[in-house]
N, C-alpha and C positions, 0 to 999 in steps of 0.2 A: 504494500500500500504506500502511496506517495504521501509525504508529510505536507500539510498545507496551512499550518497555523500562521506562519509568517506571510504566506501568500495572501491570506485573508486580510491581513493588516495593510498590505500594499494596496489592495483594491479599496480598502476603507479610506486610505489617504486620497486615492484618486477621486473618490466620491466627494471628499471634502474640498479638494481643489476646484472641482467643477462648480461646487456651490459658491466658493469665493469668487470665481471668475464671473459668475452671473451677478454678483453683488455690484460690480463696477458699472453695470449697465443701468442701474436705477436704485435710488435709495429705498424703494418700496420693498426690496428683498433683503434689507439689512437685518431684519428680525430673523430671517432664516439662518443667516450666518451666526447670529448670536445663539440661536437654538442649537446649531451644530457644535458650538464651543462647549455647551453644557453636557454633551455626550461623553462617555468614559474616554479619557485620553488614550492616544494610540500607544503610548509607552506601556500603560497598564495592560492593554490588550496584547501587546507583543510579549509580555511576560508570561502569558498563559501557556500551558503545556502544548506541545505540538500535537496536531490532530491528524489522524490517519484516515485516508479515504481511498477507495479504488476508482473513484469517479473522475474522469478527465473531461473538461468542458472547453468549448471554443471561446476565443477571446471576445467575440461578439456577445455571446450569452453571458459571459462573465461580467462585462461592463454593464449590460442591461440589468442584470440582477442586482449589482451593487447600487445602481441608481435608484431602482424601485425600493430596495431595502432602506436606504437613507431617507427617502421621501416618506415612507411609511412610519418611520420612527419619529419624524418631525411632527406628524399629524396625530399620532396615537399617544395616549398617556402610558405610563409605566406602572401598571397595577401590581400589587404585592401578591395577589392570588388570582389565578384564572382557572376556573373549573376544578377547584380543590387542589390545584398544583401551585405551590408557593415558590417565590423567587429564592427560597433557601433550600429547595429540594434538589437532590440528585435524581434525575429522571431518565428512564429507559422507555423508548417508544418502539414497539415492534409492529410489523405488518402494515406500515403506513405507505400504501401503494405508490403515490407520486410525491410523497414527503410534504404535501401541502398542509397537513395537520401539524407536523413538526415545525414547519416554518411559521405558521400562525402562532403557535405557542411560544416559540423562541422570540418572535418579534415583540410580543407583549411583555415578555420577561427578559428582554435583551441584557439589561445590566447584570442580572444574576448569572446568565449563561456565559458571560465573559469570564466570570470568576469561577463558576462551577460548571463543568461541561456536561451536556446532556448527550446521551448516546441514542442513535436512531438506527434501527435494523430493518432490513428487507430481505425476504426470501429469494426474490428474483435476482438474477445476475445483472451486471451492468448493461449488457446488450438487451436483455429482456426488459429492463427498467425503461430505457429510452425508447424502445420499440412500442411498448404498451401505453406509455404515458408521455405524450409530447411535452407537457409542462414540467416534467420531473427535473430536467437539467437546470432550469432557472431556479427551481425550488432548492435543489441541492447546493447551488452556488450561494443562495441566501443563507442556508444553514452553515456553510463554511465561514461566512462573515461573522456569524454569531459564535464561532469556535466550537460548534457541535462536533461530536465524533460520529462518523457515518460508516456503517458496514453494510455491504450488500451480499447476497448469496448466503444469508444466515438462516438456519432453521430455528424458529422460535420454540420448537418442541425439543430442542437439543442444545440449549444454551451452554451447558457445561462442556461441550466439545470445543468451544472457542477459548483460545489461550488468553486473549486480552481481557476476558471478563472475570477471571479467577480472583483478582485482587479488588474487585468492585462490589459495592452494595448500593441499593437504590431505595430512595424514599417513596418513589412512585414508579410503577411499571404499568404502562398503558397499552392496551390492545383494542383498537376500534374496529368494529364490524368484521370480525373474523368469519370467513366462509370459504369452504373448499369448492363451492360450486354445486349445481344440481339441486333438486327439490324432491327426491324420492325418499322412500323409507330407509333405503340403504344409506342415503346421504345424511339422514338424521344421525345414524350411528357413527358415521365417519366424522361428523362435526362434533359429536359428543366426545369422541376419542381425541380429536384435535384439542378441544378445551382442556381435557384432563391432562394430556401430555404437556400442554403449555404451562398449566398450573404447577405440575410436578417439576418441570424444567426450571421455572422461575423461582421456586421456593428458596433455594440456597442463596439467592442474590437479593432477597428482600431485607431491608434494614429493619430488623425487629427491635422493639415491639411496635413501633409507630408506623412502619412502612405499610404501604397499601398496594394492591393490585387492582387495576380498574379494567373491566371488560365491558365494552359498549355494544349492545345488540339491538336490532329492531324489535319492536314489540308486536310481533305477529304470531299466529298459531305455530307456524313452522319453526321459528326461532325459539319460541317458548318450549317446544318439545325437546330442545337440546338440554334443558334442565341444567343451566350453568351453575346453579347453587350446588346441586348434587355432585357435579364434576369437581368443583372446588373443594367440597368437603372430603371427597375421596383422596385428594392430594394434600390434605392437612390445612385447610383454611376455614375461616368463619366469616359469614356474611355480616358486614357492618351496616350497610344501608343500600338503598337504590335511589339514584339521583336522575331526574330528567336530563336528557342530553340537549344542551342549547347550542346549536351550531353557530348562532350569532356571536358567541364568545370567541370564535376563531375566524376572523375575516380572511377570506381567500381559501379556506378549507373546503374541499369538495370530496365527499366519500367516493371511493373507487370500487369498481367491480373486479372480481378475480379474473374474468375474461371480458374486458370492456368491448372488444370487437363484436361479440355476439349480441350486444344490446345497442349497437350503433352509437356508442359513446355516451349513452344516457346514464347519469349517476343514479345510484339507488337512493330511495327516500330515507331521510333521517327523522321524519315526523313521528313523534311518539316514542322515539328510541329511549332506552334506559341505560345508565351506566351502573353496573353492579360493582360495588366496592367491597373488597375482601381484605382481611388481615390474616397473618399467619397464626394458626392455633398452636401455641407453644406446648400445650399439653397433649397434642396428637402424637400417637405412636403408629408407625407404619405397620400394617398387618403383615404377618409372616405367612407367605404362601407355602403350601405343602411341598411344592417343587423346590423351594429354597432350603428345606430342612435336610441336613446331611446326617445320615446314621453313622455313628462311629464303628467302622467295620472291624477295627482291631478288637472290639469287645463283643460285638453282636453281628450276626449274619442273618439277614432276612430269609426265612424259609419260604417254601411254597405255601401260599395261602389259598383257602377256598373262596368261592364266589361271595359268600356272606362276609368274609373278612375284607375282601376287595371293596365291597360296597360301602364299608365303613371308612375307607380311606387308608392312609399310611399305617403300616404295622411295624412296631419295633420288637425285635425278638432277642431274648437272652438264651443263647444256645446251651450254656452250661447248666442253667436252671430249668430248661425246657419250658419257658414261659413267654407269652406274647403280650404286648401292650399296644393299645390304640391311642394312648395319650403320651406324648413325649416326656412330660414332666414326671409321670408315674414311672416311666422307663428309667429316667435318670435317677429317681429316688431309689429304685430297686438296685441299680448298678452300684450305688454308694452305700447300700445297706450291709449290715453284718451278716445277714443270711446269705447274700450273694458271695461275700468274701469267704465264708466257710465252705461253700460248694466249690469255688475255684481252688481253694487250698487243698481240699480233699482230692480233687481231680489231679492236681499236680503230684500228690503223693502216690496215687495209683500209677501214674506214668513212670515214676522212678522204680 
């Protein structure tokens, strides 16, 4: 990945110079120059850690994005909280199709993102990103100016496979309108699995106890059947609340489809959508599957069992004592008992 932290500063300076040049043409734009001076100084921005990205953009797109970004910051206030995301939070955004949501959030919280980087992930590769979403390149450049960290080609259900994430924890992890595509019964199960695996993948990187995972879904029968709350509970979360999703908080954001070409570029509706807010359940213990239990072969060897025994599940056998157990705790207790020790001792004497 190419480092672009310093590059973002250069383009930031370019935007300021153009603003100053326009001031000489009329005193009416003097206020704009004064507003620019109030923005975080370039030296402070340059001190921010270098940002990695796989995205390469043309100079034309680069300059256009810089100009739009600076104009937006002159006209918009800098709120402390946008959609329950504070300017003090470390934020991870996953699955943001064209990065328009990430850019809208970063623009409103720009001062905080210069100091604390946000990370934006996308499953698509760079080629797929620019092919599917024509506006993505300009949005990415805008994010680079805010010193966000961008990664493409990342699977949100396997975050732990990424080396860069291992030393990070996040106050907010956001996943807006996840959808694998399709609307069949089989697709319901696929999307349930997607949500569960995402929750499971994100859990180690939530900054507990105050960290939150936000999943926004449309409020329709099809999406409600995914039972997002059940998938989260399976992965060790508790539901805190459900918030109405207000798209007006994110100027420029437009929800994207998984396969936009099949819908003639029409964006999905966000009307009535809900943001489901979860926190990590620290008392949760991951269930132990029978397949994960290993029988200590040096002590016991599983004999052939009849159909009735198979129906009950795993069988633990103590060969010296000729005893079978269907509960591992009872088997362990027997192995550590004096009765078992006496039998083993007697067998050793017989062999001598």
